[in-house]
C-alpha positions in Angstrom: 8.4 -33.7 17.3 8.0 -30.4 19.1 7.1 -27.0 17.2 9.5 -24.3 18.1 6.7 -21.9 17.7 5.9 -22.9 21.3 9.5 -22.5 22.3 10.1 -19.6 24.7 13.5 -19.3 23.1 12.0 -18.4 19.9 13.6 -15.2 18.4 11.6 -12.1 19.1 9.5 -10.4 16.6 11.5 -8.2 14.3 10.7 -4.5 14.2 9.1 -3.1 11.1 11.7 -0.6 10.6 14.3 -3.3 10.5 12.3 -5.2 7.8 12.2 -1.9 5.8 15.8 -1.4 6.0 16.4 -5.2 4.9 14.1 -4.6 1.7 15.6 -1.3 0.9 19.1 -2.7 1.0 17.8 -5.4 -1.6 16.3 -2.7 -3.7 19.7 -0.9 -4.0 21.2 -4.2 -5.4 19.1 -3.8 -8.6 19.3 0.0 -9.4 18.1 -0.3 -13.1 14.8 -1.9 -11.9 14.5 0.5 -9.0 15.1 3.5 -11.1 12.5 2.5 -13.7 10.0 1.9 -10.9 10.7 5.4 -9.2 10.7 7.5 -12.4 7.5 5.9 -13.5 5.8 6.7 -10.1 7.2 10.3 -10.3 5.6 10.7 -13.8 2.3 9.4 -12.7 2.4 11.5 -9.6 3.2 14.9 -11.4 0.3 14.1 -13.7 -2.0 13.5 -10.7 -1.0 16.7 -9.1 -1.2 18.7 -12.3 -4.8 17.5 -13.5 -6.9 19.3 -10.7 -5.0 22.7 -11.5 -5.9 22.3 -15.4 -9.4 21.3 -14.4 -9.8 24.4 -12.4 -8.6 26.6 -15.1 -10.8 24.9 -17.6 -13.9 25.4 -15.3 -12.9 29.2 -15.0 -12.5 29.6 -18.8 -16.1 27.9 -19.2 -17.7 30.0 -16.6 -16.1 33.2 -18.1 -17.3 32.4 -21.6 -20.6 34.0 -22.8 -21.3 31.0 -25.2 -21.7 30.8 -28.8 -19.3 32.2 -31.4 -16.6 34.5 -29.7 -17.5 38.1 -29.9 -14.0 39.7 -29.4 -10.4 38.7 -28.7 -10.9 38.1 -25.1 -13.7 35.5 -25.7 -11.5 34.0 -28.4 -8.7 33.8 -26.0 -10.8 32.1 -23.4 -11.9 29.4 -26.0 -8.3 28.8 -27.0 -7.1 28.6 -23.4 -10.0 26.1 -22.8 -8.9 23.9 -25.7 -5.4 24.1 -24.6 -6.5 22.8 -21.1 -8.3 19.9 -22.7 -5.3 19.0 -24.6 -3.3 19.3 -21.5 -5.7 16.9 -19.6 -5.4 14.4 -22.2 -1.7 14.6 -22.3 -1.4 14.3 -18.5 -3.9 11.3 -18.8 -1.5 9.5 -21.1 1.6 10.5 -19.1 0.0 9.1 -16.0 -0.8 5.8 -17.8 2.7 5.4 -19.2 4.2 6.2 -15.9 2.1 3.7 -14.0 3.0 1.0 -16.7 6.7 1.7 -16.3 6.5 1.5 -12.5 4.5 -1.8 -12.6 6.9 -3.2 -15.1 9.9 -2.2 -13.1 8.5 -3.4 -9.8 7.7 -6.7 -11.5 11.3 -7.4 -12.2 12.5 -5.8 -9.0 10.3 -7.9 -6.7 11.0 -11.3 -8.6 14.8 -10.7 -8.4 14.6 -10.0 -4.7 12.2 -12.9 -4.0 14.3 -15.3 -6.0 17.4 -14.5 -4.0 15.8 -14.2 -0.7 14.3 -17.8 -1.0 17.5 -19.1 -2.4 19.6 -17.8 0.4 17.0 -18.7 3.0 16.9 -22.4 1.8 20.7 -22.4 2.0 20.7 -21.3 5.4 18.1 -23.9 6.5 20.0 -26.6 4.9 23.0 -25.9 7.1 21.0 -25.9 10.4 21.9 -28.9 12.6 20.4 -32.4 12.3 19.0 -31.9 15.9 17.5 -28.7 14.7 15.6 -30.3 11.7 14.5 -33.4 13.9 12.7 -30.8 16.4 11.1 -28.6 13.8 8.0 -29.3 11.5 9.1 -29.5 7.8 5.8 -28.1 6.9 6.3 -25.4 9.2 9.6 -24.4 7.9 8.6 -24.7 4.2 5.6 -22.3 5.1 7.7 -19.7 6.7 10.1 -19.6 3.7 7.4 -19.3 1.0 5.4 -16.8 3.0 8.4 -14.7 3.7 9.2 -14.7 0.0 5.7 -13.4 -0.9 5.7 -11.0 2.0 8.5 -9.3 0.0 6.2 -8.9 -2.9 3.4 -7.4 -0.8 5.8 -5.0 0.9 7.3 -3.7 -2.4 3.9 -3.0 -3.6 2.9 -1.3 -0.5 5.9 0.9 -0.1 6.6 1.7 -3.9 3.2 1.6 -5.6 0.9 2.9 -2.6 2.7 4.8 0.1 5.5 6.4 -2.1 2.9 7.9 -4.6 0.5 9.0 -1.8 3.3 10.8 -0.2 4.3 12.6 -3.3 0.8 13.5 -4.2 -0.1 14.8 -0.9 3.2 16.7 -0.7 2.6 18.1 -4.1 -1.1 18.9 -3.7 -0.4 20.7 -0.3 2.3 23.0 -2.0 -0.1 23.8 -4.9 -3.0 24.4 -2.5 -0.6 26.6 -0.4 0.1 28.6 -3.4 -3.6 29.1 -4.0 -4.4 29.8 -0.4 -1.9 29.6 2.3 -4.5 29.2 5.1 -6.0 26.0 3.2 -2.7 24.7 2.5 -1.7 24.9 6.3 -5.1 23.0 7.1 -4.3 20.3 4.6 -0.7 19.8 5.8 -2.0 19.6 9.5 -4.7 17.2 8.4 -2.2 15.0 6.4 0.1 15.0 9.4 -2.8 13.8 11.8 -4.1 11.4 9.2 -0.5 9.9 8.7 -0.1 9.4 12.5 -3.6 7.7 12.8 -2.7 5.2 10.0 0.7 4.4 11.5 -0.6 3.8 14.9 -3.6 1.8 13.6 -1.4 -0.3 11.5 1.6 -1.1 13.8 -0.2 -1.1 17.0 -3.6 -2.4 16.4 -3.5 -4.6 13.3 0.0 -5.9 13.3 0.1 -7.7 16.6 -3.0 -9.8 15.8 -1.6 -10.3 12.2 1.6 -11.9 13.6 -0.5 -14.2 15.8 -2.6 -15.2 12.7 0.5 -15.9 10.8 2.1 -17.9 13.6 -1.2 -20.2 13.5 -1.0 -20.3 9.6 2.5 -21.8 9.8 0.9 -24.4 12.3 -1.8 -25.3 9.8 0.9 -25.9 7.1 3.0 -27.9 9.4 0.1 -30.2 10.6 -1.0 -31.0 7.0 2.4 -31.3 5.4 3.9 -33.5 8.3 0.7 -35.8 8.6 0.8 -36.3 4.6 4.6 -36.8 4.7 4.3 -39.4 7.4 1.1 -40.8 6.2 2.7 -44.5 6.1 3.3 -44.2 9.8 -0.2 -42.7 10.5 -1.7 -45.6 8.6 0.4 -48.2 10.4 -1.0 -46.9 13.9 -4.4 -46.4 12.6 -4.2 -42.8 13.7 -6.1 -41.2 10.7 -8.8 -39.9 12.9 -6.5 -38.7 15.6 -4.5 -36.5 12.9 -7.9 -35.1 11.5 -8.9 -34.0 15.3 -5.4 -32.5 15.7 -5.8 -30.4 12.6 -9.4 -29.5 13.5 -8.1 -28.0 16.7 -5.3 -26.2 14.8 -7.8 -24.9 12.3 -10.2 -23.7 14.9 -7.5 -21.6 16.7 -6.1 -20.3 13.2 -9.8 -19.3 12.2 -10.4 -17.5 15.4 -7.0 -15.4 15.2 -7.4 -14.7 11.3 -11.1 -13.4 11.9 -9.7 -11.1 14.6 -6.9 -9.8 12.3 -9.3 -9.3 9.3 -11.9 -7.5 11.5 -9.1 -5.3 12.9 -8.1 -4.4 9.4 -11.6 -3.7 8.5 -12.0 -1.4 11.5 -8.7 0.2 10.7 -9.7 0.9 7.2 -13.1 2.2 8.4 -11.5 4.8 10.7 -9.1 5.9 8.1 -11.8 6.3 5.6 -13.8 8.4 8.0 -10.6 10.6 8.8 -10.1 11.0 5.1 -13.8 11.9 4.7 -13.6 14.6 7.3 -10.5 16.1 6.0 -12.1 16.4 2.3 -15.1 17.9 3.6 -13.1 20.3 5.7 -11.4 21.5 2.6 -14.7 21.8 0.6 -16.2 23.7 3.5 -13.3 26.1 3.5 -13.6 26.7 -0.3 -17.2 27.2 -0.2 -16.6 29.7 2.6 -14.0 31.5 0.6 -16.5 31.5 -2.3 -19.0 33.3 -0.2 -16.5 35.8 1.1 -15.9 36.5 -2.8 -12.3 35.1 -2.4 -12.7 32.1 -4.6 -14.2 31.6 -8.1 -15.6 28.4 -9.9 -12.1 27.5 -10.8 -10.9 27.5 -7.4 -14.0 25.5 -6.2 -13.4 22.9 -9.2 -9.7 22.5 -8.2 -10.5 21.7 -4.5 -13.2 19.1 -5.8 -11.0 17.5 -8.0 -8.0 17.5 -6.0 
């Protein structure tokens, strides 16, 4: 039997944008689950954006209070405002917790519904392929592609809805709030976010994804080699070919190991570069707020806001 992974007529790799469109269309088929997920993410994001604001105001109140029992109405107002900020931080913490719980429960049902339907439709389509197609394709390879595609939907849902969407909302909200405090620092953060996003996209799609696709193809071959050898074990035994099958699997595993190692190393390199870029962005903002403090344009609350942001 021949493996179509080596067939030059194999369909080209589908663009990532097409995959996202496919998944988003499936989301819209389950509006209740999608709404629950998105609303939960929105609540948690609002809490994340507002917390640094309250933290900065709390620091301002504490730094302005003389300590001990309040001596006048102004000091009493500072103490009451500080207590109000503490209550607000507690409330925001609870809102964030409940929002994340709602989003996680929503995406659980959303992903399972999409995964179930996708695998069912994929299986039905494969069942209707011609007998010649099935005779010339590894059963193990086909099974591995179906199940890996199903679980890829779960990973993509988590990445888009639970990781990327909240980060976009947090960065957008934080940039607007920071621009309200300081237009110059808001502009610096906005530019930094654009550059960081560009770097992340380029590293993911141009550096990590190609090696990941190669590793996935060899992962499929591993599944095919094992499944078909086990399925045809009676034939293997009849020809005394156990050692030959083991050597064949060993060759496939060596190739799979090399390509998987390259993918994981590239993923680590990408994460390290993004982490360094994020560190530069944060330190730039810290340096700017300290410089404004030196100039007398920022107080302790502003510094605390930027640090907690």
